[in-house]
A tleap script that builds the chain and sets N, CA, C and O, in Angstrom:
source leaprc.protein.ff14SB
mol = sequence {
  NMET GLY ALA ARG ILE LEU LYS ILE PRO GLU
  GLU ILE VAL ASN ALA LEU ARG ILE PRO PRO
  ASP ASP VAL GLU GLU GLU LEU TYR LYS GLU
  LEU ALA ILE ALA LEU TYR GLN ARG GLY MET
  LEU SER SER ARG LYS ALA SER ALA LEU CYS
  GLY LEU THR ARG LEU GLN PHE GLU ASP LEU
  LEU GLY LYS ARG LYS VAL LEU ARG HIE TYR
  GLY ASP ALA GLU LEU GLU GLU ASP LEU LYS
  TYR ALA ARG ARG CSER
}
set mol.1.N position { -28.400 -5.192 -5.559 }
set mol.1.CA position { -27.723 -4.186 -4.781 }
set mol.1.C position { -26.871 -3.339 -5.719 }
set mol.1.O position { -25.995 -3.868 -6.404 }
set mol.2.N position { -27.111 -2.066 -5.758 }
set mol.2.CA position { -26.390 -1.180 -6.653 }
set mol.2.C position { -25.060 -0.725 -6.071 }
set mol.2.O position { -24.730 -0.998 -4.917 }
set mol.3.N position { -24.317 -0.029 -6.903 }
set mol.3.CA position { -23.028 0.505 -6.470 }
set mol.3.C position { -23.241 1.584 -5.420 }
set mol.3.O position { -24.194 2.360 -5.484 }
set mol.4.N position { -22.342 1.613 -4.464 }
set mol.4.CA position { -22.383 2.642 -3.437 }
set mol.4.C position { -21.174 3.537 -3.610 }
set mol.4.O position { -20.123 3.106 -4.084 }
set mol.5.N position { -21.337 4.762 -3.226 }
set mol.5.CA position { -20.249 5.721 -3.329 }
set mol.5.C position { -19.726 5.998 -1.931 }
set mol.5.O position { -20.491 6.319 -1.022 }
set mol.6.N position { -18.423 5.872 -1.767 }
set mol.6.CA position { -17.814 6.214 -0.496 }
set mol.6.C position { -17.744 7.723 -0.376 }
set mol.6.O position { -17.368 8.414 -1.323 }
set mol.7.N position { -18.098 8.224 0.770 }
set mol.7.CA position { -18.015 9.666 1.006 }
set mol.7.C position { -16.941 9.904 2.056 }
set mol.7.O position { -17.050 9.455 3.197 }
set mol.8.N position { -15.925 10.605 1.653 }
set mol.8.CA position { -14.820 10.909 2.553 }
set mol.8.C position { -14.866 12.406 2.825 }
set mol.8.O position { -14.846 13.216 1.898 }
set mol.9.N position { -14.928 12.769 4.105 }
set mol.9.CA position { -15.000 14.200 4.437 }
set mol.9.C position { -13.850 14.994 3.823 }
set mol.9.O position { -12.712 14.526 3.776 }
set mol.10.N position { -14.155 16.173 3.366 }
set mol.10.CA position { -13.178 17.040 2.708 }
set mol.10.C position { -11.955 17.287 3.595 }
set mol.10.O position { -10.830 17.350 3.099 }
set mol.11.N position { -12.174 17.427 4.896 }
set mol.11.CA position { -11.039 17.680 5.798 }
set mol.11.C position { -10.071 16.500 5.821 }
set mol.11.O position { -8.867 16.688 5.997 }
set mol.12.N position { -10.591 15.290 5.645 }
set mol.12.CA position { -9.734 14.101 5.584 }
set mol.12.C position { -8.966 14.094 4.270 }
set mol.12.O position { -7.759 13.850 4.252 }
set mol.13.N position { -9.658 14.360 3.179 }
set mol.13.CA position { -9.017 14.409 1.865 }
set mol.13.C position { -7.904 15.456 1.865 }
set mol.13.O position { -6.816 15.216 1.342 }
set mol.14.N position { -8.183 16.613 2.453 }
set mol.14.CA position { -7.186 17.687 2.496 }
set mol.14.C position { -5.996 17.326 3.374 }
set mol.14.O position { -4.896 17.836 3.161 }
set mol.15.N position { -6.197 16.464 4.347 }
set mol.15.CA position { -5.115 16.071 5.252 }
set mol.15.C position { -4.201 15.009 4.648 }
set mol.15.O position { -3.098 14.784 5.148 }
set mol.16.N position { -4.648 14.359 3.586 }
set mol.16.CA position { -3.834 13.323 2.949 }
set mol.16.C position { -2.603 13.941 2.307 }
set mol.16.O position { -2.657 15.039 1.752 }
set mol.17.N position { -1.516 13.232 2.389 }
set mol.17.CA position { -0.276 13.694 1.756 }
set mol.17.C position { -0.176 13.101 0.355 }
set mol.17.O position { 0.776 12.401 0.009 }
set mol.18.N position { -1.190 13.409 -0.427 }
set mol.18.CA position { -1.300 12.905 -1.794 }
set mol.18.C position { -1.664 14.098 -2.677 }
set mol.18.O position { -2.521 14.898 -2.301 }
set mol.19.N position { -1.029 14.234 -3.843 }
set mol.19.CA position { -1.432 15.319 -4.747 }
set mol.19.C position { -2.931 15.224 -5.041 }
set mol.19.O position { -3.447 14.129 -5.263 }
set mol.20.N position { -3.624 16.348 -5.044 }
set mol.20.CA position { -5.089 16.342 -5.246 }
set mol.20.C position { -5.567 15.539 -6.451 }
set mol.20.O position { -6.614 14.895 -6.384 }
set mol.21.N position { -4.823 15.568 -7.540 }
set mol.21.CA position { -5.237 14.842 -8.742 }
set mol.21.C position { -5.112 13.325 -8.587 }
set mol.21.O position { -5.688 12.575 -9.375 }
set mol.22.N position { -4.364 12.868 -7.579 }
set mol.22.CA position { -4.121 11.433 -7.387 }
set mol.22.C position { -4.929 10.815 -6.252 }
set mol.22.O position { -4.851 9.607 -6.029 }
set mol.23.N position { -5.701 11.622 -5.534 }
set mol.23.CA position { -6.388 11.144 -4.329 }
set mol.23.C position { -7.292 9.956 -4.619 }
set mol.23.O position { -7.170 8.924 -3.957 }
set mol.24.N position { -8.180 10.067 -5.572 }
set mol.24.CA position { -9.139 8.991 -5.838 }
set mol.24.C position { -8.425 7.696 -6.232 }
set mol.24.O position { -8.740 6.627 -5.710 }
set mol.25.N position { -7.478 7.795 -7.140 }
set mol.25.CA position { -6.736 6.622 -7.594 }
set mol.25.C position { -5.994 5.957 -6.430 }
set mol.25.O position { -6.025 4.734 -6.293 }
set mol.26.N position { -5.339 6.746 -5.608 }
set mol.26.CA position { -4.578 6.201 -4.484 }
set mol.26.C position { -5.488 5.583 -3.421 }
set mol.26.O position { -5.149 4.553 -2.837 }
set mol.27.N position { -6.624 6.200 -3.172 }
set mol.27.CA position { -7.556 5.637 -2.188 }
set mol.27.C position { -8.134 4.306 -2.664 }
set mol.27.O position { -8.330 3.393 -1.862 }
set mol.28.N position { -8.409 4.191 -3.960 }
set mol.28.CA position { -8.886 2.904 -4.487 }
set mol.28.C position { -7.807 1.831 -4.356 }
set mol.28.O position { -8.114 0.680 -4.048 }
set mol.29.N position { -6.552 2.199 -4.586 }
set mol.29.CA position { -5.456 1.240 -4.407 }
set mol.29.C position { -5.377 0.786 -2.951 }
set mol.29.O position { -5.247 -0.405 -2.669 }
set mol.30.N position { -5.455 1.745 -2.033 }
set mol.30.CA position { -5.370 1.410 -0.611 }
set mol.30.C position { -6.528 0.502 -0.186 }
set mol.30.O position { -6.335 -0.448 0.573 }
set mol.31.N position { -7.720 0.800 -0.677 }
set mol.31.CA position { -8.885 -0.024 -0.350 }
set mol.31.C position { -8.722 -1.427 -0.928 }
set mol.31.O position { -8.991 -2.416 -0.246 }
set mol.32.N position { -8.287 -1.513 -2.168 }
set mol.32.CA position { -8.101 -2.818 -2.809 }
set mol.32.C position { -7.063 -3.651 -2.062 }
set mol.32.O position { -7.275 -4.842 -1.831 }
set mol.33.N position { -5.955 -3.043 -1.687 }
set mol.33.CA position { -4.914 -3.765 -0.951 }
set mol.33.C position { -5.441 -4.235 0.398 }
set mol.33.O position { -5.222 -5.383 0.785 }
set mol.34.N position { -6.129 -3.362 1.108 }
set mol.34.CA position { -6.654 -3.719 2.431 }
set mol.34.C position { -7.651 -4.873 2.336 }
set mol.34.O position { -7.591 -5.807 3.136 }
set mol.35.N position { -8.554 -4.820 1.382 }
set mol.35.CA position { -9.548 -5.883 1.232 }
set mol.35.C position { -8.894 -7.192 0.796 }
set mol.35.O position { -9.315 -8.270 1.216 }
set mol.36.N position { -7.872 -7.097 -0.042 }
set mol.36.CA position { -7.132 -8.294 -0.454 }
set mol.36.C position { -6.404 -8.901 0.745 }
set mol.36.O position { -6.463 -10.112 0.960 }
set mol.37.N position { -5.721 -8.065 1.523 }
set mol.37.CA position { -4.975 -8.559 2.687 }
set mol.37.C position { -5.883 -9.274 3.677 }
set mol.37.O position { -5.477 -10.260 4.291 }
set mol.38.N position { -7.083 -8.793 3.832 }
set mol.38.CA position { -8.035 -9.385 4.778 }
set mol.38.C position { -8.740 -10.606 4.200 }
set mol.38.O position { -9.538 -11.247 4.885 }
set mol.39.N position { -8.449 -10.927 2.948 }
set mol.39.CA position { -9.071 -12.084 2.322 }
set mol.39.C position { -10.497 -11.842 1.877 }
set mol.39.O position { -11.252 -12.783 1.633 }
set mol.40.N position { -10.860 -10.580 1.772 }
set mol.40.CA position { -12.229 -10.233 1.390 }
set mol.40.C position { -12.401 -10.141 -0.127 }
set mol.40.O position { -13.521 -10.222 -0.631 }
set mol.41.N position { -11.291 -9.971 -0.854 }
set mol.41.CA position { -11.327 -9.920 -2.313 }
set mol.41.C position { -10.181 -10.754 -2.870 }
set mol.41.O position { -9.100 -10.816 -2.285 }
set mol.42.N position { -10.430 -11.385 -3.994 }
set mol.42.CA position { -9.354 -12.084 -4.707 }
set mol.42.C position { -8.468 -11.025 -5.360 }
set mol.42.O position { -8.837 -9.853 -5.430 }
set mol.43.N position { -7.312 -11.444 -5.829 }
set mol.43.CA position { -6.432 -10.477 -6.499 }
set mol.43.C position { -7.083 -9.956 -7.781 }
set mol.43.O position { -6.887 -8.799 -8.154 }
set mol.44.N position { -7.848 -10.803 -8.447 }
set mol.44.CA position { -8.534 -10.358 -9.671 }
set mol.44.C position { -9.546 -9.260 -9.365 }
set mol.44.O position { -9.585 -8.238 -10.051 }
set mol.45.N position { -10.361 -9.469 -8.340 }
set mol.45.CA position { -11.369 -8.463 -7.979 }
set mol.45.C position { -10.713 -7.208 -7.415 }
set mol.45.O position { -11.150 -6.093 -7.702 }
set mol.46.N position { -9.662 -7.386 -6.612 }
set mol.46.CA position { -8.969 -6.230 -6.039 }
set mol.46.C position { -8.312 -5.400 -7.133 }
set mol.46.O position { -8.342 -4.170 -7.088 }
set mol.47.N position { -7.717 -6.075 -8.121 }
set mol.47.CA position { -7.088 -5.327 -9.216 }
set mol.47.C position { -8.153 -4.569 -10.015 }
set mol.47.O position { -7.917 -3.443 -10.452 }
set mol.48.N position { -9.312 -5.179 -10.201 }
set mol.48.CA position { -10.398 -4.493 -10.909 }
set mol.48.C position { -10.877 -3.280 -10.109 }
set mol.48.O position { -11.177 -2.234 -10.684 }
set mol.49.N position { -10.947 -3.420 -8.795 }
set mol.49.CA position { -11.398 -2.319 -7.938 }
set mol.49.C position { -10.510 -1.093 -8.100 }
set mol.49.O position { -11.003 0.034 -8.151 }
set mol.50.N position { -9.207 -1.313 -8.181 }
set mol.50.CA position { -8.309 -0.157 -8.257 }
set mol.50.C position { -7.898 0.191 -9.686 }
set mol.50.O position { -7.066 1.075 -9.892 }
set mol.51.N position { -8.477 -0.498 -10.677 }
set mol.51.CA position { -8.232 -0.138 -12.071 }
set mol.51.C position { -6.883 -0.556 -12.612 }
set mol.51.O position { -6.381 0.039 -13.565 }
set mol.52.N position { -6.287 -1.584 -12.007 }
set mol.52.CA position { -5.008 -2.094 -12.478 }
set mol.52.C position { -5.218 -3.462 -13.107 }
set mol.52.O position { -6.201 -4.147 -12.825 }
set mol.53.N position { -4.272 -3.851 -13.971 }
set mol.53.CA position { -4.284 -5.224 -14.452 }
set mol.53.C position { -3.853 -6.105 -13.287 }
set mol.53.O position { -3.323 -5.608 -12.294 }
set mol.54.N position { -4.078 -7.400 -13.404 }
set mol.54.CA position { -3.638 -8.291 -12.328 }
set mol.54.C position { -2.141 -8.244 -12.154 }
set mol.54.O position { -1.646 -8.276 -11.028 }
set mol.55.N position { -1.410 -8.168 -13.254 }
set mol.55.CA position { 0.046 -8.090 -13.177 }
set mol.55.C position { 0.487 -6.811 -12.457 }
set mol.55.O position { 1.392 -6.850 -11.624 }
set mol.56.N position { -0.143 -5.693 -12.774 }
set mol.56.CA position { 0.181 -4.430 -12.113 }
set mol.56.C position { -0.145 -4.501 -10.619 }
set mol.56.O position { 0.613 -4.008 -9.784 }
set mol.57.N position { -1.291 -5.126 -10.293 }
set mol.57.CA position { -1.678 -5.246 -8.889 }
set mol.57.C position { -0.704 -6.153 -8.145 }
set mol.57.O position { -0.318 -5.853 -7.016 }
set mol.58.N position { -0.306 -7.255 -8.767 }
set mol.58.CA position { 0.667 -8.154 -8.142 }
set mol.58.C position { 1.990 -7.421 -7.920 }
set mol.58.O position { 2.643 -7.621 -6.895 }
set mol.59.N position { 2.385 -6.584 -8.861 }
set mol.59.CA position { 3.597 -5.787 -8.715 }
set mol.59.C position { 3.466 -4.822 -7.532 }
set mol.59.O position { 4.399 -4.663 -6.746 }
set mol.60.N position { 2.308 -4.186 -7.416 }
set mol.60.CA position { 2.043 -3.280 -6.296 }
set mol.60.C position { 2.120 -4.026 -4.966 }
set mol.60.O position { 2.691 -3.523 -3.998 }
set mol.61.N position { 1.544 -5.226 -4.921 }
set mol.61.CA position { 1.621 -6.032 -3.699 }
set mol.61.C position { 3.074 -6.338 -3.350 }
set mol.61.O position { 3.461 -6.294 -2.182 }
set mol.62.N position { 3.867 -6.644 -4.355 }
set mol.62.CA position { 5.277 -6.929 -4.129 }
set mol.62.C position { 6.018 -5.722 -3.575 }
set mol.62.O position { 6.822 -5.852 -2.652 }
set mol.63.N position { 5.749 -4.552 -4.135 }
set mol.63.CA position { 6.384 -3.328 -3.652 }
set mol.63.C position { 5.998 -3.026 -2.209 }
set mol.63.O position { 6.793 -2.481 -1.443 }
set mol.64.N position { 4.772 -3.385 -1.847 }
set mol.64.CA position { 4.291 -3.141 -0.479 }
set mol.64.C position { 4.603 -4.301 0.459 }
set mol.64.O position { 4.286 -4.253 1.648 }
set mol.65.N position { 5.232 -5.348 -0.090 }
set mol.65.CA position { 5.588 -6.544 0.685 }
set mol.65.C position { 4.367 -7.209 1.330 }
set mol.65.O position { 4.401 -7.646 2.481 }
set mol.66.N position { 3.288 -7.266 0.543 }
set mol.66.CA position { 2.045 -7.899 0.979 }
set mol.66.C position { 2.103 -9.377 0.604 }
set mol.66.O position { 2.384 -9.719 -0.545 }
set mol.67.N position { 1.839 -10.242 1.562 }
set mol.67.CA position { 1.812 -11.675 1.292 }
set mol.67.C position { 0.671 -11.991 0.336 }
set mol.67.O position { -0.425 -11.446 0.462 }
set mol.68.N position { 0.939 -12.880 -0.628 }
set mol.68.CA position { -0.080 -13.263 -1.604 }
set mol.68.C position { -0.916 -14.412 -1.063 }
set mol.68.O position { -0.422 -15.291 -0.357 }
set mol.69.N position { -2.178 -14.381 -1.411 }
set mol.69.CA position { -3.083 -15.493 -1.126 }
set mol.69.C position { -3.180 -16.283 -2.423 }
set mol.69.O position { -3.578 -15.739 -3.453 }
set mol.70.N position { -2.831 -17.527 -2.382 }
set mol.70.CA position { -2.935 -18.318 -3.597 }
set mol.70.C position { -3.538 -19.659 -3.226 }
set mol.70.O position { -2.864 -20.549 -2.707 }
set mol.71.N position { -4.805 -19.774 -3.501 }
set mol.71.CA position { -5.516 -20.997 -3.160 }
set mol.71.C position { -6.109 -21.641 -4.393 }
set mol.71.O position { -5.726 -21.332 -5.522 }
set mol.72.N position { -7.043 -22.533 -4.163 }
set mol.72.CA position { -7.677 -23.270 -5.255 }
set mol.72.C position { -8.365 -22.353 -6.259 }
set mol.72.O position { -8.298 -22.590 -7.465 }
set mol.73.N position { -9.024 -21.308 -5.768 }
set mol.73.CA position { -9.746 -20.402 -6.668 }
set mol.73.C position { -8.777 -19.687 -7.611 }
set mol.73.O position { -9.046 -19.568 -8.806 }
set mol.74.N position { -7.649 -19.212 -7.074 }
set mol.74.CA position { -6.666 -18.521 -7.904 }
set mol.74.C position { -6.005 -19.482 -8.894 }
set mol.74.O position { -5.745 -19.121 -10.042 }
set mol.75.N position { -5.739 -20.694 -8.444 }
set mol.75.CA position { -5.161 -21.701 -9.335 }
set mol.75.C position { -6.106 -21.991 -10.500 }
set mol.75.O position { -5.682 -22.029 -11.655 }
set mol.76.N position { -7.375 -22.193 -10.195 }
set mol.76.CA position { -8.358 -22.474 -11.243 }
set mol.76.C position { -8.463 -21.302 -12.218 }
set mol.76.O position { -8.558 -21.501 -13.429 }
set mol.77.N position { -8.445 -20.089 -11.686 }
set mol.77.CA position { -8.503 -18.892 -12.516 }
set mol.77.C position { -7.291 -18.835 -13.456 }
set mol.77.O position { -7.437 -18.527 -14.638 }
set mol.78.N position { -6.104 -19.131 -12.932 }
set mol.78.CA position { -4.895 -19.117 -13.748 }
set mol.78.C position { -4.921 -20.226 -14.797 }
set mol.78.O position { -4.487 -20.018 -15.930 }
set mol.79.N position { -5.426 -21.395 -14.428 }
set mol.79.CA position { -5.520 -22.490 -15.395 }
set mol.79.C position { -6.477 -22.153 -16.533 }
set mol.79.O position { -6.194 -22.449 -17.694 }
set mol.80.N position { -7.601 -21.538 -16.205 }
set mol.80.CA position { -8.555 -21.134 -17.245 }
set mol.80.C position { -7.898 -20.155 -18.205 }
set mol.80.O position { -8.064 -20.249 -19.421 }
set mol.81.N position { -7.149 -19.212 -17.638 }
set mol.81.CA position { -6.469 -18.222 -18.481 }
set mol.81.C position { -5.434 -18.907 -19.368 }
set mol.81.O position { -5.335 -18.601 -20.556 }
set mol.82.N position { -4.660 -19.833 -18.796 }
set mol.82.CA position { -3.624 -20.522 -19.557 }
set mol.82.C position { -4.224 -21.367 -20.691 }
set mol.82.O position { -3.637 -21.471 -21.767 }
set mol.83.N position { -5.367 -21.954 -20.450 }
set mol.83.CA position { -6.016 -22.779 -21.480 }
set mol.83.C position { -6.515 -21.933 -22.655 }
set mol.83.O position { -6.578 -22.419 -23.784 }
set mol.84.N position { -6.866 -20.683 -22.397 }
set mol.84.CA position { -7.348 -19.797 -23.467 }
set mol.84.C position { -6.223 -19.333 -24.373 }
set mol.84.O position { -6.451 -19.029 -25.543 }
set mol.85.N position { -5.022 -19.276 -23.845 }
set mol.85.CA position { -3.879 -18.742 -24.605 }
set mol.85.C position { -3.386 -19.700 -25.648 }
set mol.85.O position { -2.434 -19.395 -26.366 }
savepdb mol mol.pdb
quit
């Protein structure tokens, strides 16, 4: 399955209260946060989706007061990272 491109109608893009140069970046952040909140993406995948490091994404979640999901998968991921250091 290849990558798909989201198509957002121009009238919707124009209605956003976001500077035109920031629209794509901000929409990816919003999508990543929404998918993370719904448990559809891990924080690692969500951060990759919006082009942030995991630390930056975690900071963004904190600013938005989004509850973190931290389960066995995230623990294992963190342990693997810690063992490499």
